[in-house]
N, C-alpha and C positions, 0 to 999 in steps of 0.2 A: 362577253364574259372575260373581262381583262384578267382576273385571277386565274381562270382556267388556262388562258393562253400563256400567261407567264409560267405557270407550272409545267405545262407541256413543252414549252420552248426550252426551259431550263433542263428538263429531262432529256430532250432530244439532243441538245448541244453540250451535255456534260462531258468535259474533257476525258478522253480515253474510253468512253462508253461504247461498247459494241452491241449491236442489236441483231437478232435473227431477222430475216425478212418479214415474217408475220408480226413481230414486235414493232419494227419500224413502221410497217404499213398501218398498224392500229393507231399509233400516235399521229402519224401524218394525216390519216383519214379523219381523225377526231378534230385536228386543227382545221383541215380543209373544209369539212362539212359543218362544223359547229362554232367556229370562231371567226369573228369579223376582224379582218386585218386591213386597216386603212392604207390607201396607197402612199400616204406620207409616213407610215410606220417604217422604222428602219428594218423591221423583220420582213416586210412585204417582199422585196426583191430576193433576199436570200431564200425565203421559203418557196416562192413560185418559180424562181429562175435557177435555183441550185438544188434545194432539198427534194422537191417533188420530182424533177426530172432525174436526179441521181438515183432516187428510189426506183423509178421506172427502169433505168438501165440495170440496176441490181436484180430486179424481178426478171428481166429479160434473160440474164445469164445464170440465174440461180438454180441451185438444187437444194436438197434438204440441209446441207451443211453450210450453205452460204450465209455470211453475216456482213454487216455494213457499219461503218463509222462515219458520222458527219463531223467534219473537222472545224466548221465555222471559220472564225477569223484567226484561229491558232496556228494555221499553217499556210503555205503558199499554194495550196490546192484545196479542193472542196470536199473530198471524201476518199475513203478507202473501202474497197470491196474485197472481202476475204473469201476466196474460192477453195472449198475443201479444207485441207489442213494447212493452208498457207499462213505463215506467221507475219509476214511483212505486209501483205495486202496489195491489191492493185490500185495504184493512184488514179484518181479521176478528177479532172479539171472541168468545170462548167463555165460557159459563157453565154450571153444572150444576144441573139440577132433581132433585137427589139429596139425601136426608137422610144426610149424611156421619156425623153423630153416631150415628144408629141403625145404620148399616153397621158402624161401629167396635165398637159394643156387640155386634152379631151375631157379628163375628169373635172378640171376646173370649169370648163365651159358647161359641162353637164350639170354641175352644181348650180351654176349661175342661171342657166336658161331652162334646165329640165330636159334638154335634148342636145345631142351632138352627133355629127357624122362619124362613121366608123371607117377605118382602113384608108383614110386620106389625111393629107397634111392639114393641120388646124391653122387657120389664118389668125395671127395675133402679133401684137407688138407690145414692147414694154416688159417690165418684170411683174412679179406677183402683186406688188403694191400698187402699180399703176397700169395694169393690163388692159389693153383695148382689143377686143375680138372683132374680126371681120364678120361678114355675113354667115360664113360657114354653113351654107345650105347644102343639103345632101344631094349629090349628083350621082347618077348611075355610072358604074364603071365596069369595064370588062374584066372578068376573072383572069383571063389569060394575060392581059396587060399588067394586072396586079402581081401575078405570079412571076412574070418575066422581068418587069421593070422595078418592082419594089422588093418582093420576097427574095428572089434569086440573088440580087446584088447584096442584100443584107447577110445572107448565108455565106456568100463568098467572102465578104468583108470580115465577118466574124472569124472565119477560119484563117484568113490571111493575117489578121491582127495577132492571133495567138501564135502563129508561126513566127512572126516578127519578134514577139516577146520571148520566145523559147530560149534563145541563147543566154538570157539573163536569169532563167529559172531552171536549175538542174533537175528539178522534180519532173519536168515535162518529158524527159527522155523515157521513151516506152510507156508513157502515161496514156490513158484513154481520155479523149476530149469529147465532151457533150456540148452541143450547140442547141439551145432552146429557142423556139420561135412561136409566134402567135398563129395557131392553126384553127382558131375559132371561126375563121371565115368559111371554113368547110363544115358540113353537117357532122353530127356526132358519130355517124357510122364509120367504124374503123376501116372497112373495105373501101369506102368512098374516099376517105382520107389517103389511103395508100395509093389508090389510082391517081389521085391528084398530086400528091406531094413526092412520091417516090421518084418520078422522072426529074423533078426539080432538084431533089437532094443529090441524085446521081450526077446531074449537071454541075452542081455546086462543088461536089467532091472532085470531079474531073479525073485526070490520070492519076492512079494510085501512086505511081513512082514520083509524082510531084508533091502530093500532099502528105505522104506517110511520115517522113522524118519531121520532128522527133517523136510524133505520136504513133502508137502502134495500132490504134483503133479510133474511129470517129463515129459519133452518133449524132443524128439530128432528132430532137425530141420536141413534140408539140406541147404547148403549155396546158392543153386540155387533159393531159395525162392519158391520152388514148392513142397517140401516134408515136412510133419510134422507127428510125431508119438506122440500120447497122452496116457500117462499111464492110465488115468482114462477110456478112451474109450477101451483101450486094455484089461483092467481087468474088 
């Protein structure tokens, strides 16, 4: 439904528009559940890597008076969460601990062959015009190996990268940082996700005295919209 997606996207990203949490949830859910967003669509990553996880963070800290603003490309951060009577709002920056290039290769291979391995590196050479894929046969892998050798380094790298960029962006001082990652490798059960991912997120966060500046709070958010880790609660 291209027209429906365009209408909802325009409404969601209207400059200066503030939403109550129920209002934002209604629009985001309508897009998430009823609109097809191609992986090549420019709205794909902003929606799944910024808007959805930002809403989950807002829901996590919200009360009846909380509101949210999605800033899109108009600012050097991704959103504002207004707690109570705050007029300025809490700045929230989102980043993705996701290998977007590998995901794109996976979708390309899936379209070509009808199947593709998940959660592993796709074997391919060339660009989109002359791509040649390897065998890419699905091999079993250890969940522990994936968590420690793939997921953990991605989370640590995403956090370190934002810290390195912080001196060039004054908005990051005391901002909240959200790091979104692919948690679909774990079942939909929230309790099972927490048992699996909480220790990894704590390890990625490390010593609070080392990660805190300039961010005042860090969240790790699953792309499933079911999992959230809050550094303030963890510590």
